[in-house]
PDB file with one MODEL, atoms N, CA, C and O in Angstrom:
MODEL        1
ATOM      1  N   MET A   1      26.168  36.616  -9.769  1.00  0.00           N
ATOM      2  CA  MET A   1      24.761  36.256  -9.864  1.00  0.00           C
ATOM      3  C   MET A   1      24.221  34.965  -8.702  1.00  0.00           C
ATOM      4  O   MET A   1      24.532  33.783  -8.561  1.00  0.00           O
ATOM      5  N   SER A   2      23.584  35.585  -8.232  1.00  0.00           N
ATOM      6  CA  SER A   2      23.098  34.668  -6.868  1.00  0.00           C
ATOM      7  C   SER A   2      22.208  32.784  -7.051  1.00  0.00           C
ATOM      8  O   SER A   2      21.630  32.232  -7.987  1.00  0.00           O
ATOM      9  N   ALA A   3      22.491  32.422  -5.823  1.00  0.00           N
ATOM     10  CA  ALA A   3      21.721  31.217  -6.389  1.00  0.00           C
ATOM     11  C   ALA A   3      20.606  31.203  -4.848  1.00  0.00           C
ATOM     12  O   ALA A   3      20.519  30.242  -4.084  1.00  0.00           O
ATOM     13  N   SER A   4      19.945  32.364  -4.719  1.00  0.00           N
ATOM     14  CA  SER A   4      18.333  32.204  -3.921  1.00  0.00           C
ATOM     15  C   SER A   4      17.947  31.771  -3.937  1.00  0.00           C
ATOM     16  O   SER A   4      18.067  30.762  -4.633  1.00  0.00           O
ATOM     17  N   THR A   5      16.788  32.085  -2.993  1.00  0.00           N
ATOM     18  CA  THR A   5      15.272  31.825  -3.330  1.00  0.00           C
ATOM     19  C   THR A   5      14.805  33.262  -3.452  1.00  0.00           C
ATOM     20  O   THR A   5      15.358  34.338  -3.225  1.00  0.00           O
ATOM     21  N   PRO A   6      13.731  32.954  -3.840  1.00  0.00           N
ATOM     22  CA  PRO A   6      12.851  34.414  -4.230  1.00  0.00           C
ATOM     23  C   PRO A   6      12.919  35.173  -2.615  1.00  0.00           C
ATOM     24  O   PRO A   6      13.207  34.498  -1.626  1.00  0.00           O
ATOM     25  N   THR A   7      12.649  36.479  -2.539  1.00  0.00           N
ATOM     26  CA  THR A   7      12.597  36.886  -1.528  1.00  0.00           C
ATOM     27  C   THR A   7      11.115  37.740  -1.305  1.00  0.00           C
ATOM     28  O   THR A   7      10.640  37.890  -0.179  1.00  0.00           O
ATOM     29  N   GLN A   8      10.601  38.160  -2.283  1.00  0.00           N
ATOM     30  CA  GLN A   8       9.773  38.766  -2.428  1.00  0.00           C
ATOM     31  C   GLN A   8       8.418  38.547  -3.344  1.00  0.00           C
ATOM     32  O   GLN A   8       8.840  38.134  -4.424  1.00  0.00           O
ATOM     33  N   ALA A   9       7.042  38.634  -3.396  1.00  0.00           N
ATOM     34  CA  ALA A   9       6.065  38.155  -4.398  1.00  0.00           C
ATOM     35  C   ALA A   9       6.236  38.493  -5.218  1.00  0.00           C
ATOM     36  O   ALA A   9       6.852  39.518  -4.927  1.00  0.00           O
ATOM     37  N   CYS A  10       6.153  38.441  -6.774  1.00  0.00           N
ATOM     38  CA  CYS A  10       6.297  38.783  -7.867  1.00  0.00           C
ATOM     39  C   CYS A  10       5.312  38.696  -8.670  1.00  0.00           C
ATOM     40  O   CYS A  10       5.151  37.695  -9.368  1.00  0.00           O
ATOM     41  N   ALA A  11       4.281  40.014  -8.702  1.00  0.00           N
ATOM     42  CA  ALA A  11       3.248  40.129  -9.620  1.00  0.00           C
ATOM     43  C   ALA A  11       3.091  39.981 -11.139  1.00  0.00           C
ATOM     44  O   ALA A  11       2.075  40.249 -11.780  1.00  0.00           O
ATOM     45  N   TRP A  12       4.340  39.478 -11.650  1.00  0.00           N
ATOM     46  CA  TRP A  12       4.423  39.098 -12.839  1.00  0.00           C
ATOM     47  C   TRP A  12       4.312  37.973 -13.234  1.00  0.00           C
ATOM     48  O   TRP A  12       4.634  37.110 -12.418  1.00  0.00           O
ATOM     49  N   ARG A  13       3.853  37.527 -14.531  1.00  0.00           N
ATOM     50  CA  ARG A  13       3.221  36.175 -14.696  1.00  0.00           C
ATOM     51  C   ARG A  13       4.156  35.524 -15.427  1.00  0.00           C
ATOM     52  O   ARG A  13       4.078  36.059 -16.533  1.00  0.00           O
ATOM     53  N   CYS A  14       4.865  34.816 -15.465  1.00  0.00           N
ATOM     54  CA  CYS A  14       6.057  34.300 -16.401  1.00  0.00           C
ATOM     55  C   CYS A  14       6.018  32.934 -16.506  1.00  0.00           C
ATOM     56  O   CYS A  14       5.243  32.284 -15.804  1.00  0.00           O
ATOM     57  N   PRO A  15       6.865  32.344 -17.411  1.00  0.00           N
ATOM     58  CA  PRO A  15       7.394  31.077 -17.110  1.00  0.00           C
ATOM     59  C   PRO A  15       8.047  30.454 -16.063  1.00  0.00           C
ATOM     60  O   PRO A  15       8.195  29.236 -15.973  1.00  0.00           O
ATOM     61  N   TRP A  16       8.470  31.345 -15.205  1.00  0.00           N
ATOM     62  CA  TRP A  16      10.309  31.145 -14.942  1.00  0.00           C
ATOM     63  C   TRP A  16       9.804  31.454 -13.085  1.00  0.00           C
ATOM     64  O   TRP A  16      10.559  31.264 -12.130  1.00  0.00           O
ATOM     65  N   GLN A  17       8.337  31.965 -12.998  1.00  0.00           N
ATOM     66  CA  GLN A  17       8.088  32.603 -11.538  1.00  0.00           C
ATOM     67  C   GLN A  17       8.246  30.944 -11.064  1.00  0.00           C
ATOM     68  O   GLN A  17       7.992  29.848 -11.564  1.00  0.00           O
ATOM     69  N   GLY A  18       8.652  31.313 -10.168  1.00  0.00           N
ATOM     70  CA  GLY A  18       8.776  30.005  -8.372  1.00  0.00           C
ATOM     71  C   GLY A  18      10.112  29.132  -9.191  1.00  0.00           C
ATOM     72  O   GLY A  18      10.300  28.067  -8.602  1.00  0.00           O
ATOM     73  N   THR A  19      10.736  29.254  -9.967  1.00  0.00           N
ATOM     74  CA  THR A  19      11.699  28.028 -10.454  1.00  0.00           C
ATOM     75  C   THR A  19      12.997  28.877 -10.161  1.00  0.00           C
ATOM     76  O   THR A  19      13.052  30.084  -9.923  1.00  0.00           O
ATOM     77  N   ALA A  20      13.926  28.057 -10.226  1.00  0.00           N
ATOM     78  CA  ALA A  20      15.030  28.896 -10.010  1.00  0.00           C
ATOM     79  C   ALA A  20      15.609  29.606 -11.164  1.00  0.00           C
ATOM     80  O   ALA A  20      16.723  29.893 -10.727  1.00  0.00           O
ATOM     81  N   MET A  21      15.548  30.088 -12.413  1.00  0.00           N
ATOM     82  CA  MET A  21      14.922  30.644 -13.173  1.00  0.00           C
ATOM     83  C   MET A  21      14.830  32.060 -12.947  1.00  0.00           C
ATOM     84  O   MET A  21      15.357  33.003 -13.537  1.00  0.00           O
ATOM     85  N   CYS A  22      13.894  31.995 -11.778  1.00  0.00           N
ATOM     86  CA  CYS A  22      13.241  33.545 -11.362  1.00  0.00           C
ATOM     87  C   CYS A  22      14.083  34.479 -11.432  1.00  0.00           C
ATOM     88  O   CYS A  22      15.149  34.101 -10.946  1.00  0.00           O
ATOM     89  N   ALA A  23      14.138  35.909 -11.942  1.00  0.00           N
ATOM     90  CA  ALA A  23      15.247  36.673 -11.475  1.00  0.00           C
ATOM     91  C   ALA A  23      15.512  37.332 -10.299  1.00  0.00           C
ATOM     92  O   ALA A  23      16.213  38.340 -10.211  1.00  0.00           O
ATOM     93  N   GLN A  24      14.773  36.585  -9.099  1.00  0.00           N
ATOM     94  CA  GLN A  24      14.972  37.252  -7.866  1.00  0.00           C
ATOM     95  C   GLN A  24      16.023  36.064  -7.190  1.00  0.00           C
ATOM     96  O   GLN A  24      16.617  36.206  -6.121  1.00  0.00           O
ATOM     97  N   CYS A  25      16.095  34.959  -8.011  1.00  0.00           N
ATOM     98  CA  CYS A  25      16.824  34.041  -8.286  1.00  0.00           C
ATOM     99  C   CYS A  25      18.203  34.501  -8.164  1.00  0.00           C
ATOM    100  O   CYS A  25      19.054  34.425  -7.277  1.00  0.00           O
ATOM    101  N   LEU A  26      18.131  35.261  -9.941  1.00  0.00           N
ATOM    102  CA  LEU A  26      19.527  34.890 -10.443  1.00  0.00           C
ATOM    103  C   LEU A  26      20.499  36.266 -10.270  1.00  0.00           C
ATOM    104  O   LEU A  26      21.702  36.355 -10.515  1.00  0.00           O
ATOM    105  N   LEU A  27      19.367  37.544  -9.655  1.00  0.00           N
ATOM    106  CA  LEU A  27      20.072  38.421  -9.454  1.00  0.00           C
ATOM    107  C   LEU A  27      20.848  38.932  -7.618  1.00  0.00           C
ATOM    108  O   LEU A  27      20.970  38.310  -6.563  1.00  0.00           O
ATOM    109  N   ASN A  28      20.984  39.474  -7.788  1.00  0.00           N
ATOM    110  CA  ASN A  28      22.017  39.311  -6.105  1.00  0.00           C
ATOM    111  C   ASN A  28      20.984  40.489  -5.121  1.00  0.00           C
ATOM    112  O   ASN A  28      20.374  41.363  -5.738  1.00  0.00           O
ATOM    113  N   SER A  29      20.911  40.431  -4.097  1.00  0.00           N
ATOM    114  CA  SER A  29      19.637  41.802  -3.525  1.00  0.00           C
ATOM    115  C   SER A  29      20.411  43.030  -3.774  1.00  0.00           C
ATOM    116  O   SER A  29      19.770  44.075  -3.891  1.00  0.00           O
ATOM    117  N   GLN A  30      21.329  43.051  -3.844  1.00  0.00           N
ATOM    118  CA  GLN A  30      21.552  44.804  -4.087  1.00  0.00           C
ATOM    119  C   GLN A  30      20.632  45.364  -5.504  1.00  0.00           C
ATOM    120  O   GLN A  30      20.040  46.436  -5.629  1.00  0.00           O
ATOM    121  N   ALA A  31      20.769  44.078  -6.621  1.00  0.00           N
ATOM    122  CA  ALA A  31      20.569  44.992  -7.603  1.00  0.00           C
ATOM    123  C   ALA A  31      19.231  44.700  -7.775  1.00  0.00           C
ATOM    124  O   ALA A  31      18.733  45.174  -8.796  1.00  0.00           O
ATOM    125  N   LEU A  32      18.290  43.848  -6.832  1.00  0.00           N
ATOM    126  CA  LEU A  32      17.286  43.951  -7.126  1.00  0.00           C
ATOM    127  C   LEU A  32      16.110  45.261  -5.723  1.00  0.00           C
ATOM    128  O   LEU A  32      14.974  45.723  -5.833  1.00  0.00           O
ATOM    129  N   ALA A  33      17.184  45.389  -4.590  1.00  0.00           N
ATOM    130  CA  ALA A  33      17.077  46.872  -4.220  1.00  0.00           C
ATOM    131  C   ALA A  33      17.311  47.871  -4.714  1.00  0.00           C
ATOM    132  O   ALA A  33      17.037  48.783  -3.934  1.00  0.00           O
ATOM    133  N   ASP A  34      17.743  48.264  -5.767  1.00  0.00           N
ATOM    134  CA  ASP A  34      17.924  49.053  -6.275  1.00  0.00           C
ATOM    135  C   ASP A  34      17.483  49.539  -7.386  1.00  0.00           C
ATOM    136  O   ASP A  34      17.657  50.622  -7.944  1.00  0.00           O
ATOM    137  N   GLY A  35      16.428  47.888  -7.843  1.00  0.00           N
ATOM    138  CA  GLY A  35      15.857  48.142  -8.819  1.00  0.00           C
ATOM    139  C   GLY A  35      16.948  48.176 -10.657  1.00  0.00           C
ATOM    140  O   GLY A  35      16.594  48.663 -11.731  1.00  0.00           O
ATOM    141  N   ARG A  36      17.964  47.614 -10.377  1.00  0.00           N
ATOM    142  CA  ARG A  36      18.738  48.227 -11.831  1.00  0.00           C
ATOM    143  C   ARG A  36      19.810  47.343 -12.051  1.00  0.00           C
ATOM    144  O   ARG A  36      20.220  46.691 -11.091  1.00  0.00           O
ATOM    145  N   VAL A  37      20.185  47.250 -12.845  1.00  0.00           N
ATOM    146  CA  VAL A  37      21.023  46.444 -12.958  1.00  0.00           C
ATOM    147  C   VAL A  37      22.209  46.928 -13.911  1.00  0.00           C
ATOM    148  O   VAL A  37      21.878  47.633 -14.865  1.00  0.00           O
ATOM    149  N   THR A  38      23.880  46.543 -13.704  1.00  0.00           N
ATOM    150  CA  THR A  38      24.765  47.273 -14.886  1.00  0.00           C
ATOM    151  C   THR A  38      24.475  46.376 -16.147  1.00  0.00           C
ATOM    152  O   THR A  38      23.541  45.575 -16.176  1.00  0.00           O
ATOM    153  N   LEU A  39      25.389  46.583 -17.228  1.00  0.00           N
ATOM    154  CA  LEU A  39      24.679  46.194 -18.600  1.00  0.00           C
ATOM    155  C   LEU A  39      25.814  44.886 -18.916  1.00  0.00           C
ATOM    156  O   LEU A  39      25.858  44.273 -19.983  1.00  0.00           O
ATOM    157  N   GLY A  40      26.491  44.691 -18.007  1.00  0.00           N
ATOM    158  CA  GLY A  40      27.298  43.558 -18.035  1.00  0.00           C
ATOM    159  C   GLY A  40      26.405  42.554 -17.153  1.00  0.00           C
ATOM    160  O   GLY A  40      26.381  41.359 -17.447  1.00  0.00           O
ATOM    161  N   VAL A  41      25.876  42.918 -16.367  1.00  0.00           N
ATOM    162  CA  VAL A  41      25.092  41.698 -15.821  1.00  0.00           C
ATOM    163  C   VAL A  41      23.966  41.480 -16.375  1.00  0.00           C
ATOM    164  O   VAL A  41      23.676  40.289 -16.487  1.00  0.00           O
ATOM    165  N   LEU A  42      22.806  42.655 -16.982  1.00  0.00           N
ATOM    166  CA  LEU A  42      22.255  42.357 -18.211  1.00  0.00           C
ATOM    167  C   LEU A  42      22.638  41.333 -19.341  1.00  0.00           C
ATOM    168  O   LEU A  42      22.061  40.246 -19.375  1.00  0.00           O
ATOM    169  N   CYS A  43      23.530  41.633 -20.198  1.00  0.00           N
ATOM    170  CA  CYS A  43      23.859  40.234 -21.159  1.00  0.00           C
ATOM    171  C   CYS A  43      24.234  39.638 -20.593  1.00  0.00           C
ATOM    172  O   CYS A  43      24.256  38.700 -21.390  1.00  0.00           O
ATOM    173  N   GLY A  44      24.964  38.940 -19.059  1.00  0.00           N
ATOM    174  CA  GLY A  44      25.031  37.563 -18.658  1.00  0.00           C
ATOM    175  C   GLY A  44      23.694  37.048 -18.616  1.00  0.00           C
ATOM    176  O   GLY A  44      23.478  35.873 -18.913  1.00  0.00           O
ATOM    177  N   VAL A  45      22.626  37.963 -18.213  1.00  0.00           N
ATOM    178  CA  VAL A  45      21.052  37.763 -17.763  1.00  0.00           C
ATOM    179  C   VAL A  45      20.632  36.860 -19.276  1.00  0.00           C
ATOM    180  O   VAL A  45      20.326  35.674 -19.397  1.00  0.00           O
ATOM    181  N   LYS A  46      20.746  37.843 -20.223  1.00  0.00           N
ATOM    182  CA  LYS A  46      20.011  37.516 -21.527  1.00  0.00           C
ATOM    183  C   LYS A  46      20.510  36.550 -21.860  1.00  0.00           C
ATOM    184  O   LYS A  46      19.706  35.672 -21.545  1.00  0.00           O
ATOM    185  N   HIS A  47      21.388  36.080 -22.334  1.00  0.00           N
ATOM    186  CA  HIS A  47      22.644  35.006 -22.490  1.00  0.00           C
ATOM    187  C   HIS A  47      22.092  33.630 -21.147  1.00  0.00           C
ATOM    188  O   HIS A  47      22.443  32.501 -21.490  1.00  0.00           O
ATOM    189  N   LEU A  48      21.450  33.683 -20.004  1.00  0.00           N
ATOM    190  CA  LEU A  48      20.820  32.606 -19.465  1.00  0.00           C
ATOM    191  C   LEU A  48      19.549  32.197 -19.983  1.00  0.00           C
ATOM    192  O   LEU A  48      19.150  31.034 -19.934  1.00  0.00           O
ATOM    193  N   TYR A  49      18.775  33.365 -20.590  1.00  0.00           N
ATOM    194  CA  TYR A  49      17.462  33.080 -20.915  1.00  0.00           C
ATOM    195  C   TYR A  49      16.919  32.769 -22.314  1.00  0.00           C
ATOM    196  O   TYR A  49      15.760  32.552 -22.667  1.00  0.00           O
ATOM    197  N   LYS A  50      18.320  32.812 -23.183  1.00  0.00           N
ATOM    198  CA  LYS A  50      18.278  32.893 -24.463  1.00  0.00           C
ATOM    199  C   LYS A  50      17.867  31.160 -24.638  1.00  0.00           C
ATOM    200  O   LYS A  50      18.541  30.390 -23.954  1.00  0.00           O
ATOM    201  N   PRO A  51      16.921  30.639 -25.422  1.00  0.00           N
ATOM    202  CA  PRO A  51      16.546  31.709 -26.728  1.00  0.00           C
ATOM    203  C   PRO A  51      15.434  32.307 -26.298  1.00  0.00           C
ATOM    204  O   PRO A  51      14.878  32.898 -27.224  1.00  0.00           O
ATOM    205  N   HIS A  52      14.924  32.391 -25.355  1.00  0.00           N
ATOM    206  CA  HIS A  52      13.767  33.164 -24.899  1.00  0.00           C
ATOM    207  C   HIS A  52      13.748  34.402 -24.744  1.00  0.00           C
ATOM    208  O   HIS A  52      14.845  34.881 -25.030  1.00  0.00           O
ATOM    209  N   GLY A  53      13.108  35.048 -24.468  1.00  0.00           N
ATOM    210  CA  GLY A  53      13.203  36.323 -23.688  1.00  0.00           C
ATOM    211  C   GLY A  53      13.605  36.875 -22.594  1.00  0.00           C
ATOM    212  O   GLY A  53      13.713  36.001 -21.733  1.00  0.00           O
ATOM    213  N   LEU A  54      13.810  37.635 -22.304  1.00  0.00           N
ATOM    214  CA  LEU A  54      14.137  38.483 -20.831  1.00  0.00           C
ATOM    215  C   LEU A  54      12.665  38.151 -19.857  1.00  0.00           C
ATOM    216  O   LEU A  54      11.645  38.469 -20.470  1.00  0.00           O
ATOM    217  N   PRO A  55      12.457  37.666 -18.692  1.00  0.00           N
ATOM    218  CA  PRO A  55      11.398  38.213 -17.751  1.00  0.00           C
ATOM    219  C   PRO A  55      10.509  39.430 -18.231  1.00  0.00           C
ATOM    220  O   PRO A  55      10.957  40.226 -19.056  1.00  0.00           O
ATOM    221  N   PRO A  56       9.598  39.521 -17.848  1.00  0.00           N
ATOM    222  CA  PRO A  56       8.253  40.455 -17.876  1.00  0.00           C
ATOM    223  C   PRO A  56       9.422  41.768 -16.837  1.00  0.00           C
ATOM    224  O   PRO A  56       9.834  42.864 -17.218  1.00  0.00           O
ATOM    225  N   CYS A  57       9.599  41.215 -15.791  1.00  0.00           N
ATOM    226  CA  CYS A  57      10.179  42.072 -14.825  1.00  0.00           C
ATOM    227  C   CYS A  57      11.446  42.974 -15.141  1.00  0.00           C
ATOM    228  O   CYS A  57      11.838  43.968 -14.529  1.00  0.00           O
ATOM    229  N   ILE A  58      12.008  42.323 -16.326  1.00  0.00           N
ATOM    230  CA  ILE A  58      13.217  42.863 -16.414  1.00  0.00           C
ATOM    231  C   ILE A  58      13.322  43.913 -17.653  1.00  0.00           C
ATOM    232  O   ILE A  58      13.395  43.225 -18.670  1.00  0.00           O
ATOM    233  N   LYS A  59      13.343  44.674 -17.838  1.00  0.00           N
ATOM    234  CA  LYS A  59      13.017  46.071 -18.961  1.00  0.00           C
ATOM    235  C   LYS A  59      14.170  46.852 -19.131  1.00  0.00           C
ATOM    236  O   LYS A  59      14.173  47.951 -18.577  1.00  0.00           O
ATOM    237  N   GLY A  60      15.043  46.548 -19.711  1.00  0.00           N
ATOM    238  CA  GLY A  60      16.292  47.338 -20.563  1.00  0.00           C
ATOM    239  C   GLY A  60      17.128  46.910 -19.190  1.00  0.00           C
ATOM    240  O   GLY A  60      17.390  45.728 -18.967  1.00  0.00           O
ATOM    241  N   THR A  61      17.538  48.031 -18.250  1.00  0.00           N
ATOM    242  CA  THR A  61      18.157  47.945 -17.350  1.00  0.00           C
ATOM    243  C   THR A  61      17.925  48.001 -16.161  1.00  0.00           C
ATOM    244  O   THR A  61      18.867  48.071 -15.372  1.00  0.00           O
ATOM    245  N   VAL A  62      16.296  47.981 -15.614  1.00  0.00           N
ATOM    246  CA  VAL A  62      15.324  47.810 -15.093  1.00  0.00           C
ATOM    247  C   VAL A  62      14.953  46.704 -14.619  1.00  0.00           C
ATOM    248  O   VAL A  62      14.865  45.806 -15.456  1.00  0.00           O
ATOM    249  N   VAL A  63      14.573  46.308 -13.027  1.00  0.00           N
ATOM    250  CA  VAL A  63      14.323  45.267 -12.331  1.00  0.00           C
ATOM    251  C   VAL A  63      12.815  45.858 -11.882  1.00  0.00           C
ATOM    252  O   VAL A  63      12.833  46.832 -11.130  1.00  0.00           O
ATOM    253  N   ASP A  64      11.673  45.391 -12.249  1.00  0.00           N
ATOM    254  CA  ASP A  64      10.524  45.812 -11.196  1.00  0.00           C
ATOM    255  C   ASP A  64       9.752  44.658 -11.283  1.00  0.00           C
ATOM    256  O   ASP A  64       9.263  44.074 -12.250  1.00  0.00           O
ATOM    257  N   MET A  65       9.734  44.394  -9.819  1.00  0.00           N
ATOM    258  CA  MET A  65       8.548  42.948  -9.254  1.00  0.00           C
ATOM    259  C   MET A  65       7.502  43.453  -8.974  1.00  0.00           C
ATOM    260  O   MET A  65       6.794  42.723  -8.280  1.00  0.00           O
ATOM    261  N   SER A  66       6.983  44.650  -9.280  1.00  0.00           N
ATOM    262  CA  SER A  66       5.619  45.046  -8.845  1.00  0.00           C
ATOM    263  C   SER A  66       4.710  44.433  -9.871  1.00  0.00           C
ATOM    264  O   SER A  66       3.541  44.369  -9.488  1.00  0.00           O
ATOM    265  N   GLY A  67       4.884  44.083 -10.776  1.00  0.00           N
ATOM    266  CA  GLY A  67       3.722  43.622 -11.787  1.00  0.00           C
ATOM    267  C   GLY A  67       3.503  44.968 -13.000  1.00  0.00           C
ATOM    268  O   GLY A  67       4.207  45.970 -13.129  1.00  0.00           O
ATOM    269  N   PRO A  68       2.282  44.566 -13.785  1.00  0.00           N
ATOM    270  CA  PRO A  68       2.318  45.274 -14.343  1.00  0.00           C
ATOM    271  C   PRO A  68       1.300  46.593 -13.976  1.00  0.00           C
ATOM    272  O   PRO A  68       0.439  46.588 -13.096  1.00  0.00           O
ATOM    273  N   ARG A  69       1.607  47.640 -14.823  1.00  0.00           N
ATOM    274  CA  ARG A  69       0.907  49.198 -14.089  1.00  0.00           C
ATOM    275  C   ARG A  69      -0.523  48.961 -14.739  1.00  0.00           C
ATOM    276  O   ARG A  69      -0.722  48.406 -15.820  1.00  0.00           O
ATOM    277  N   ALA A  70      -1.619  49.558 -13.760  1.00  0.00           N
ATOM    278  CA  ALA A  70      -3.005  49.498 -14.737  1.00  0.00           C
ATOM    279  C   ALA A  70      -2.812  50.504 -16.063  1.00  0.00           C
ATOM    280  O   ALA A  70      -1.955  51.386 -16.005  1.00  0.00           O
ATOM    281  N   GLY A  71      -3.610  50.348 -17.217  1.00  0.00           N
ATOM    282  CA  GLY A  71      -3.503  51.148 -18.120  1.00  0.00           C
ATOM    283  C   GLY A  71      -2.379  50.891 -18.738  1.00  0.00           C
ATOM    284  O   GLY A  71      -2.069  51.768 -19.544  1.00  0.00           O
ATOM    285  N   ALA A  72      -1.514  49.835 -18.641  1.00  0.00           N
ATOM    286  CA  ALA A  72      -0.210  49.890 -19.102  1.00  0.00           C
ATOM    287  C   ALA A  72      -0.275  49.157 -20.622  1.00  0.00           C
ATOM    288  O   ALA A  72       0.814  48.862 -21.114  1.00  0.00           O
ATOM    289  N   GLY A  73      -1.424  48.866 -21.345  1.00  0.00           N
ATOM    290  CA  GLY A  73      -1.441  48.050 -22.672  1.00  0.00           C
ATOM    291  C   GLY A  73      -1.646  46.594 -22.597  1.00  0.00           C
ATOM    292  O   GLY A  73      -1.105  45.949 -21.699  1.00  0.00           O
ATOM    293  N   ARG A  74      -2.282  46.120 -23.350  1.00  0.00           N
ATOM    294  CA  ARG A  74      -2.376  44.730 -23.756  1.00  0.00           C
ATOM    295  C   ARG A  74      -1.235  44.253 -23.394  1.00  0.00           C
ATOM    296  O   ARG A  74      -1.253  43.401 -22.505  1.00  0.00           O
ATOM    297  N   GLU A  75       0.095  44.675 -23.989  1.00  0.00           N
ATOM    298  CA  GLU A  75       1.158  43.584 -23.855  1.00  0.00           C
ATOM    299  C   GLU A  75       1.987  43.580 -22.310  1.00  0.00           C
ATOM    300  O   GLU A  75       2.814  42.793 -21.851  1.00  0.00           O
ATOM    301  N   ALA A  76       1.424  44.708 -21.802  1.00  0.00           N
ATOM    302  CA  ALA A  76       2.193  43.789 -20.397  1.00  0.00           C
ATOM    303  C   ALA A  76       1.063  43.040 -19.805  1.00  0.00           C
ATOM    304  O   ALA A  76       1.383  42.430 -18.784  1.00  0.00           O
ATOM    305  N   VAL A  77      -0.359  42.904 -20.224  1.00  0.00           N
ATOM    306  CA  VAL A  77      -1.248  42.107 -19.513  1.00  0.00           C
ATOM    307  C   VAL A  77      -0.892  40.662 -20.207  1.00  0.00           C
ATOM    308  O   VAL A  77      -0.713  39.727 -19.427  1.00  0.00           O
ATOM    309  N   ALA A  78      -0.797  40.456 -21.353  1.00  0.00           N
ATOM    310  CA  ALA A  78       0.001  39.064 -21.999  1.00  0.00           C
ATOM    311  C   ALA A  78       0.819  38.565 -21.717  1.00  0.00           C
ATOM    312  O   ALA A  78       0.904  37.375 -22.022  1.00  0.00           O
ATOM    313  N   ALA A  79       2.301  39.470 -20.673  1.00  0.00           N
ATOM    314  CA  ALA A  79       3.576  38.998 -20.582  1.00  0.00           C
ATOM    315  C   ALA A  79       3.126  38.417 -19.003  1.00  0.00           C
ATOM    316  O   ALA A  79       3.947  37.818 -18.308  1.00  0.00           O
TER     317      ALA A  79
ENDMDL
END
């Protein structure tokens, strides 16, 4: 995991946006470029955010900084 600063704008609203706990700061640039993390990294990231859930940009092993999709439902907008 890296200790970098966010490199791209994040369209998600979450309590970690703009902090050192933002997923962009915790994940390496290759994971962000690929849009995926390995299961091992996912387990480590889950442990970092415990007792809270994962940020909305991480869904399973997929990392998506583009924000909620139009028509994705209330749960995407509420996150």
